KEKE-3310 file (N, C-alpha, C; in steps of 0.2 Angstrom, whole numbers, plus 5000, padded with zeros to 4 digits):
npx = (4950:4963:4970:4986:4994:5006:5014:5010:5009:5016:5023:5037:5042:5059:5069:5083:5094:5097:5111:5109:5098:5095:5103:5098:5084:5085:5086:5071:5055:5046:5036:5039:5050:5054:5064:5064:5068:5060:5048:5055:5067:5079:5081:5094:5100:5099:5106:5117:5107:5101:5112:5117:5103:5103:5117:5112:5102:5109:5118:5108:5101:5091:5083:5068:5061:5050:5061:5057:5057:5057:5055:5059:5047:5044:5045:5053:5069:5077:5069:5070:5085:5084:5076:5083:5095:5090:5084:5094:5099:5090:5079:5061:5053:5049:5043:5030:5028:5016:5006:4995:4987:4985:4993:5004:5012:5014:5024:5033:5036:5041:5053:5060:5072:5072:5073:5066:5056:5045:5032:5025:5012:5009:4995:4990:4983:4973:4968:4972:4961:4951:4954:4956:4952:4958:4971:4974:4971:4984:4991:4987:4996:5006:5021:5015:5010:5006:4996:4998:4990:4993:4989:4992:4998:4985:4978:4983:4982:4966:4964:4960:4955:4957:4956:4957:4949:4946:4934:4931:4939:4931:4926:4933:4946:4938:4935:4946:4954:4944:4946:4962:4957:4949:4959:4968:4979:4990:4985:4990:4989:4987:4999:5000:5001:5003:5013:5013:5002:4994:4983:4975:4982:4977:4965:4964:4970:4962:4950:4956:4957:4945:4942:4948:4962:4978:4988:4998:5007:5020:5029:5037:5048:5040:5027:5028:5022:5011:5002:5007:4999:4986:4983:4985:4975:4967:4967:4953:4947:4956:4950:4937:4938:4943:4935:4922:4929:4931:4916:4912:4921:4913:4906:4892:4891:4896:4892:4886:4879:4878:4878:4873:4884:4886:4876:4876:4873:4883:4892:4900:4909:4912:4922:4931:4935:4940:4950:4959:4960:4968:4978:4986:4988:4996:5006:5011:5018:5028:5035:5041:5053:5069)
npy = (4939:4951:4960:4963:4979:4981:4986:4977:4980:4976:4964:4957:4945:4939:4929:4921:4917:4929:4939:4951:4957:4953:4964:4975:4975:4980:4995:4999:5003:4994:4983:4971:4959:4944:4932:4919:4900:4893:4892:4901:4899:4888:4869:4866:4877:4877:4875:4885:4896:4892:4896:4910:4917:4914:4921:4934:4936:4937:4947:4957:4974:4977:4988:4992:4982:4970:4953:4939:4921:4909:4893:4877:4864:4853:4841:4838:4836:4847:4852:4850:4854:4868:4873:4872:4879:4891:4894:4897:4908:4920:4926:4937:4929:4914:4905:4892:4883:4875:4869:4858:4855:4855:4847:4849:4861:4860:4850:4856:4866:4857:4858:4869:4880:4886:4900:4915:4915:4916:4907:4907:4902:4895:4898:4887:4875:4861:4853:4861:4871:4866:4865:4875:4882:4873:4873:4884:4886:4880:4890:4891:4881:4883:4891:4899:4911:4919:4920:4916:4918:4907:4910:4908:4895:4887:4889:4883:4869:4868:4870:4882:4897:4914:4928:4945:4949:4937:4929:4914:4912:4918:4916:4906:4915:4924:4915:4912:4923:4925:4911:4915:4928:4924:4917:4926:4931:4937:4940:4941:4942:4935:4936:4947:4944:4951:4962:4974:4980:4990:4996:4983:4981:4989:4986:4974:4975:4985:4975:4964:4974:4976:4964:4962:4960:4960:4966:4963:4951:4953:4952:4962:4976:4987:4985:4989:5003:5007:4995:4998:5012:5006:5000:5007:5019:5031:5049:5053:5043:5042:5053:5052:5040:5050:5059:5047:5045:5057:5059:5050:5053:5061:5068:5065:5057:5045:5033:5026:5015:5016:5029:5042:5051:5062:5058:5043:5029:5025:5013:5005:4995:5003:5011:5005:4999:5012:5016:5007:5010:5021:5019:5011:5021:5027:5019:5016:5026:5029:5017:5019:5011:5018)
npz = (5184:5188:5172:5165:5164:5157:5143:5129:5115:5101:5096:5090:5078:5077:5066:5077:5068:5064:5064:5061:5063:5075:5080:5075:5081:5094:5094:5090:5091:5096:5108:5113:5108:5101:5099:5087:5087:5081:5068:5058:5058:5049:5048:5048:5053:5068:5079:5079:5078:5091:5100:5097:5100:5114:5118:5113:5123:5135:5134:5132:5132:5128:5132:5139:5133:5133:5132:5123:5119:5108:5108:5101:5096:5114:5106:5099:5092:5095:5106:5122:5123:5118:5128:5139:5137:5135:5145:5155:5151:5154:5148:5148:5146:5140:5126:5122:5108:5099:5108:5116:5127:5143:5150:5143:5146:5158:5158:5150:5162:5172:5168:5169:5176:5195:5193:5188:5175:5165:5156:5140:5130:5112:5105:5093:5085:5081:5089:5103:5101:5105:5120:5126:5141:5147:5145:5148:5163:5168:5174:5185:5194:5187:5178:5168:5159:5146:5131:5114:5099:5084:5070:5056:5056:5062:5051:5041:5046:5048:5034:5031:5024:5028:5027:5027:5035:5043:5046:5049:5059:5070:5081:5087:5091:5100:5110:5115:5121:5130:5138:5142:5150:5157:5167:5170:5160:5148:5130:5115:5098:5083:5067:5052:5037:5025:5021:5015:5015:5021:5025:5028:5037:5047:5047:5053:5066:5072:5073:5081:5094:5096:5102:5111:5114:5121:5112:5097:5087:5075:5060:5054:5054:5049:5053:5066:5070:5065:5073:5086:5087:5087:5096:5108:5120:5113:5111:5114:5120:5132:5137:5139:5149:5160:5163:5168:5180:5188:5187:5199:5208:5214:5226:5228:5222:5227:5234:5224:5214:5199:5186:5177:5165:5154:5147:5147:5154:5167:5175:5189:5184:5173:5179:5184:5172:5167:5173:5172:5160:5161:5167:5156:5148:5154:5155:5144:5140:5149:5145:5135:5123:5122)
capx = (4957:4967:4976:4993:4994:5012:5015:5012:5005:5019:5027:5040:5046:5065:5073:5089:5099:5098:5111:5109:5089:5094:5105:5091:5078:5087:5081:5065:5049:5042:5036:5040:5053:5051:5068:5061:5070:5058:5047:5060:5075:5078:5084:5102:5104:5094:5109:5118:5103:5102:5118:5116:5098:5107:5120:5109:5100:5114:5120:5105:5102:5085:5078:5062:5056:5051:5062:5054:5062:5052:5060:5056:5041:5046:5042:5056:5076:5081:5065:5074:5089:5083:5073:5089:5100:5087:5082:5099:5102:5087:5074:5057:5047:5051:5038:5032:5024:5011:5003:4988:4983:4988:4999:5011:5011:5015:5030:5039:5036:5047:5060:5064:5075:5068:5072:5060:5055:5036:5031:5018:5010:5005:4987:4991:4982:4968:4966:4970:4954:4944:4955:4957:4952:4962:4977:4973:4970:4989:4991:4988:5000:5013:5022:5011:5006:5002:4992:4999:4987:4997:4984:4997:4996:4979:4974:4986:4978:4963:4963:4955:4956:4955:4959:4959:4941:4946:4927:4933:4941:4930:4924:4939:4947:4933:4936:4955:4953:4939:4949:4965:4954:4949:4964:4972:4984:4991:4986:4991:4986:4992:5001:4997:5006:5003:5018:5012:4995:4994:4977:4971:4984:4976:4958:4965:4973:4956:4945:4960:4956:4939:4940:4951:4969:4985:4992:4998:5011:5021:5033:5042:5049:5037:5020:5026:5018:5003:5001:5007:4994:4978:4982:4986:4969:4966:4965:4947:4946:4959:4946:4931:4940:4946:4926:4919:4931:4929:4909:4912:4924:4909:4900:4884:4891:4903:4890:4880:4882:4878:4877:4874:4889:4887:4868:4875:4872:4889:4893:4904:4914:4916:4925:4939:4940:4942:4957:4965:4964:4974:4985:4988:4991:5003:5013:5014:5020:5035:5039:5043:5057:5072)
capy = (4941:4956:4959:4966:4983:4981:4989:4972:4983:4977:4959:4957:4940:4940:4925:4922:4914:4932:4942:4959:4958:4957:4969:4980:4975:4986:5002:4998:5005:4986:4984:4962:4954:4937:4930:4912:4897:4888:4892:4905:4896:4881:4866:4866:4882:4877:4877:4892:4902:4894:4902:4917:4919:4913:4927:4940:4937:4937:4952:4963:4979:4979:4991:4991:4978:4961:4948:4933:4915:4905:4888:4873:4861:4847:4834:4839:4835:4851:4855:4852:4857:4876:4877:4872:4884:4898:4898:4897:4913:4921:4931:4938:4924:4908:4904:4886:4881:4867:4866:4855:4853:4857:4842:4851:4867:4857:4847:4864:4868:4854:4856:4876:4879:4891:4907:4919:4915:4916:4904:4909:4895:4897:4894:4886:4868:4861:4851:4866:4876:4861:4861:4882:4881:4866:4874:4892:4884:4877:4894:4891:4877:4886:4901:4902:4921:4921:4916:4920:4915:4906:4909:4903:4887:4886:4891:4877:4865:4869:4873:4888:4904:4917:4931:4952:4949:4931:4923:4907:4911:4924:4911:4905:4919:4927:4911:4911:4929:4925:4909:4919:4933:4917:4915:4933:4929:4940:4936:4941:4942:4931:4941:4949:4943:4955:4969:4978:4980:4995:4997:4977:4978:4992:4985:4966:4979:4986:4971:4964:4979:4974:4956:4962:4956:4966:4967:4958:4948:4957:4948:4964:4982:4992:4986:4992:5010:5005:4992:5003:5016:5004:4997:5013:5022:5037:5056:5054:5037:5044:5060:5047:5036:5052:5062:5043:5043:5063:5059:5046:5057:5068:5068:5064:5048:5041:5028:5026:5008:5019:5035:5045:5054:5064:5056:5039:5026:5022:5008:5003:4993:5005:5015:5000:5000:5018:5017:5004:5013:5028:5015:5007:5024:5029:5015:5017:5033:5028:5010:5019:5011:5021)
capz = (5187:5184:5168:5167:5159:5152:5137:5126:5109:5097:5097:5084:5077:5072:5068:5079:5064:5058:5071:5061:5064:5081:5084:5075:5089:5101:5092:5087:5097:5098:5116:5113:5105:5102:5095:5086:5086:5076:5061:5055:5055:5046:5052:5047:5058:5072:5083:5076:5082:5100:5102:5095:5107:5121:5118:5114:5130:5141:5131:5135:5128:5122:5136:5143:5130:5134:5127:5125:5114:5106:5105:5095:5100:5118:5103:5091:5093:5098:5110:5127:5123:5119:5134:5145:5135:5135:5153:5157:5148:5156:5144:5153:5146:5136:5120:5118:5102:5096:5113:5114:5133:5150:5153:5140:5151:5166:5157:5151:5169:5174:5163:5170:5184:5199:5190:5187:5168:5162:5150:5137:5126:5106:5103:5085:5085:5079:5097:5107:5103:5111:5125:5130:5148:5152:5144:5152:5170:5170:5174:5191:5196:5184:5176:5164:5160:5142:5126:5107:5094:5079:5065:5052:5058:5063:5045:5037:5049:5045:5027:5029:5021:5033:5024:5031:5042:5048:5047:5050:5065:5074:5086:5091:5092:5106:5115:5116:5124:5136:5140:5145:5154:5166:5172:5171:5156:5142:5124:5109:5092:5076:5061:5046:5032:5020:5022:5008:5016:5026:5027:5030:5044:5054:5050:5058:5073:5075:5075:5086:5100:5098:5105:5119:5113:5123:5106:5090:5085:5069:5056:5051:5058:5046:5055:5074:5072:5065:5079:5094:5088:5086:5104:5113:5119:5109:5117:5115:5126:5139:5141:5143:5154:5164:5165:5172:5185:5190:5191:5202:5213:5218:5235:5227:5218:5229:5236:5219:5209:5192:5188:5171:5163:5147:5145:5145:5158:5169:5180:5192:5181:5170:5183:5184:5165:5164:5179:5167:5152:5161:5166:5151:5144:5156:5157:5136:5139:5154:5145:5129:5121:5122)
cpx = (4959:4969:4982:4992:5000:5014:5015:5009:5008:5026:5032:5044:5052:5071:5080:5094:5100:5103:5109:5102:5089:5096:5100:5085:5080:5086:5076:5060:5046:5040:5039:5045:5055:5057:5066:5067:5065:5056:5051:5068:5075:5083:5093:5105:5100:5101:5113:5112:5100:5105:5117:5108:5103:5113:5119:5104:5104:5115:5117:5105:5096:5079:5074:5057:5055:5053:5059:5058:5057:5058:5056:5053:5047:5047:5047:5064:5079:5075:5069:5078:5089:5079:5078:5093:5096:5086:5089:5103:5097:5082:5068:5054:5050:5043:5037:5027:5021:5009:4996:4984:4988:4994:5004:5013:5016:5023:5035:5040:5041:5053:5064:5067:5071:5068:5065:5059:5047:5037:5024:5016:5006:4999:4989:4988:4977:4964:4967:4967:4949:4947:4958:4957:4958:4969:4978:4972:4978:4992:4992:4992:5005:5014:5019:5009:5004:5001:4997:4998:4993:4991:4988:4995:4991:4975:4976:4983:4972:4960:4957:4958:4955:4953:4960:4955:4941:4938:4929:4937:4939:4929:4927:4945:4943:4935:4942:4956:4948:4944:4958:4963:4955:4952:4970:4981:4984:4989:4987:4988:4990:4996:4997:5002:5006:5008:5016:5006:4992:4989:4972:4974:4978:4967:4959:4966:4967:4951:4949:4959:4950:4936:4944:4958:4972:4989:4993:5004:5013:5028:5039:5041:5044:5030:5019:5023:5011:5000:5001:5001:4989:4977:4984:4978:4971:4967:4956:4944:4949:4955:4940:4931:4940:4937:4922:4923:4931:4922:4911:4914:4920:4905:4895:4885:4893:4900:4886:4886:4883:4875:4877:4879:4888:4881:4870:4874:4879:4889:4899:4912:4917:4920:4930:4939:4942:4950:4960:4965:4969:4979:4989:4991:4997:5009:5014:5018:5030:5038:5042:5050:5063:5076)
cpy = (4946:4955:4965:4972:4985:4981:4980:4974:4978:4969:4957:4949:4941:4933:4923:4919:4921:4937:4951:4962:4959:4961:4975:4980:4980:4991:5002:4999:5000:4986:4976:4964:4951:4935:4922:4907:4893:4888:4897:4903:4888:4876:4865:4873:4884:4878:4882:4897:4899:4898:4907:4921:4919:4921:4933:4942:4940:4943:4959:4967:4980:4983:4989:4985:4973:4958:4940:4929:4912:4897:4882:4869:4854:4841:4832:4839:4841:4854:4857:4856:4867:4877:4876:4877:4890:4900:4900:4905:4918:4926:4931:4931:4918:4906:4897:4885:4874:4864:4865:4855:4854:4856:4846:4857:4863:4854:4851:4864:4863:4855:4865:4876:4885:4898:4910:4922:4913:4913:4906:4902:4897:4891:4891:4880:4869:4858:4857:4870:4870:4862:4871:4884:4876:4870:4880:4890:4882:4884:4896:4886:4878:4891:4902:4908:4922:4917:4920:4915:4913:4904:4906:4897:4883:4884:4886:4871:4862:4871:4878:4893:4910:4925:4938:4951:4942:4926:4918:4907:4915:4921:4909:4910:4924:4922:4910:4915:4927:4917:4911:4923:4928:4919:4921:4932:4935:4937:4940:4939:4937:4935:4941:4949:4947:4960:4973:4985:4982:4995:4990:4976:4982:4988:4976:4967:4978:4980:4967:4966:4976:4968:4959:4960:4962:4969:4962:4957:4951:4952:4955:4971:4987:4990:4986:4997:5010:5001:4995:5009:5014:5002:5001:5016:5030:5043:5055:5047:5039:5050:5058:5045:5042:5058:5056:5043:5051:5063:5053:5048:5061:5067:5062:5057:5044:5034:5024:5019:5011:5026:5036:5049:5055:5059:5048:5033:5022:5016:5008:5001:4995:5011:5011:5000:5006:5021:5012:5006:5020:5025:5014:5015:5029:5027:5014:5023:5032:5021:5012:5016:5015:5021)
cpz = (5183:5176:5167:5163:5156:5146:5130:5117:5103:5100:5090:5082:5076:5073:5073:5074:5062:5065:5068:5062:5070:5086:5083:5079:5094:5101:5090:5092:5097:5106:5117:5108:5107:5097:5094:5084:5083:5070:5057:5053:5052:5048:5055:5052:5065:5080:5085:5081:5087:5101:5103:5099:5113:5123:5117:5121:5135:5141:5132:5130:5124:5128:5139:5139:5132:5130:5129:5118:5113:5105:5101:5101:5104:5113:5096:5095:5096:5106:5117:5129:5124:5126:5142:5144:5137:5142:5156:5156:5152:5154:5149:5150:5138:5132:5118:5111:5102:5103:5112:5119:5139:5151:5149:5145:5156:5163:5154:5156:5174:5172:5165:5176:5187:5194:5189:5180:5167:5157:5148:5130:5120:5107:5095:5081:5084:5088:5101:5108:5106:5118:5130:5136:5151:5152:5151:5160:5171:5175:5183:5196:5193:5182:5171:5162:5152:5136:5120:5102:5087:5075:5059:5051:5059:5054:5040:5040:5048:5037:5025:5027:5024:5030:5030:5037:5045:5050:5049:5056:5071:5081:5092:5094:5101:5111:5118:5122:5131:5141:5146:5150:5161:5170:5172:5166:5153:5138:5118:5101:5088:5072:5056:5041:5028:5021:5018:5010:5021:5030:5029:5039:5051:5055:5056:5066:5076:5078:5083:5095:5101:5102:5111:5120:5115:5118:5101:5089:5077:5065:5052:5055:5057:5049:5063:5074:5072:5071:5086:5094:5088:5094:5109:5114:5119:5116:5118:5121:5132:5142:5143:5150:5161:5167:5166:5179:5191:5192:5195:5208:5217:5223:5234:5225:5220:5232:5230:5214:5201:5193:5180:5170:5155:5142:5143:5153:5160:5174:5185:5191:5175:5170:5182:5176:5164:5168:5174:5160:5152:5162:5161:5148:5149:5157:5147:5137:5144:5150:5138:5126:5121:5114)
residu = (MET:PRO:VAL:SER:THR:ARG:PRO:ARG:ARG:SER:ALA:LEU:TYR:LEU:PRO:ALA:SER:ASN:LEU:LYS:ALA:ILE:HIS:LYS:ALA:ARG:THR:LEU:PRO:CYS:ASP:VAL:VAL:ILE:LEU:ASP:LEU:GLU:ASP:ALA:VAL:ALA:PRO:GLU:ALA:LYS:LEU:THR:ALA:ARG:GLU:GLN:ALA:VAL:GLU:ALA:VAL:SER:ALA:GLY:GLY:PHE:GLY:THR:ARG:GLU:LEU:VAL:VAL:ARG:ILE:ASN:GLY:LEU:ASP:THR:GLU:TRP:GLY:GLU:ALA:ASP:ILE:ALA:ALA:VAL:ALA:ALA:ALA:GLY:PRO:ASP:ALA:ILE:LEU:ILE:PRO:LYS:ILE:ASN:ALA:GLY:ASP:ASP:ILE:ALA:ALA:CYS:GLU:ARG:LEU:LEU:PRO:ALA:ALA:ASP:ILE:ALA:LEU:TRP:ALA:MET:ILE:GLU:THR:ALA:ARG:SER:LEU:PHE:ARG:LEU:ASP:ASP:ILE:ALA:SER:ALA:ALA:GLN:THR:THR:ARG:LEU:SER:GLY:PHE:VAL:MET:GLY:THR:ASN:ASP:LEU:ALA:LYS:GLU:MET:GLY:ALA:SER:PRO:GLY:THR:ALA:ARG:ALA:PRO:PHE:LEU:GLY:MET:LEU:GLY:MET:ALA:VAL:ALA:ALA:ALA:ARG:ALA:TYR:GLY:LEU:ALA:ILE:LEU:ASP:GLY:VAL:TYR:ASN:ASP:LEU:ASP:ASP:ALA:ALA:GLY:LEU:LYS:ASP:GLN:CYS:ARG:GLN:ALA:VAL:GLU:PHE:GLY:PHE:ASP:GLY:LYS:THR:LEU:ILE:HIS:PRO:GLY:GLN:ILE:GLU:ILE:CYS:ASN:ALA:ALA:PHE:SER:PRO:ASP:ALA:GLU:ALA:ILE:ALA:TRP:ALA:GLU:ARG:ILE:ILE:ALA:ALA:PHE:ASP:THR:PRO:GLU:ASN:ALA:GLY:LYS:GLY:ALA:ILE:ARG:VAL:ASP:GLY:LYS:MET:VAL:GLU:ARG:LEU:HIS:LEU:ALA:GLN:ALA:HIS:ARG:THR:LEU:SER:MET:ALA:ALA:GLY:PHE:GLN:SER:SER:ALA:PRO:PRO)
# end
């Protein structure tokens, strides 16, 4: 299924209990702002955070940034009230944590009004890893449009110590991307916790690009620049895409399924990838936050 070229290179989590952080988010060069009501907010601040998230969404001012609110799970005392209040404000999407199966998506769908609000699902439980196809296939009957990896929660549940290379997670990351793509979903990688390790963040972003993620979730504004650069086609990739398109556009290659470009065998599937690369590059330029 086709994959959206909307920029989602960098998705910054911000605790909705922190008004200063919310105001700053309107000036940051991230593609996605995720106002968090769940992990980043203490129980005693949950109601205040909800009110401030609703006010922020209603006030707007986030420019071209995609605005998402992560609510508390529906199995908590705050979940249903979160989804009702946030949906009334009208963000671009609502991010649902602790999804275990497709039925969880359907339950969220039933609580949403008819407004055009997307659902994103956190993939962060051990159970979800064995139900990736079931969860992703909910996109056929609900407004599910994205996966977000919750690698910290997965590490906690599994007792894993993934490190920068994330060896214990390699299989599950690949399967999550495959499940998302099978049903046309966007998918964002999990966070990188070491705020002072720029080299490690670059390595993990490079790994995420190799897996096929659209972007990465972040926990600090200082991580945005590295992330945006990693998930943007560079000059070499753009030039290669242009050469592929130009080669297929010649009269002698118009009807061919595979041709030779710069000594490499290139098929029609590479032509489609080339067009997507150029669309992504153009989209990143035109959607740059003010």
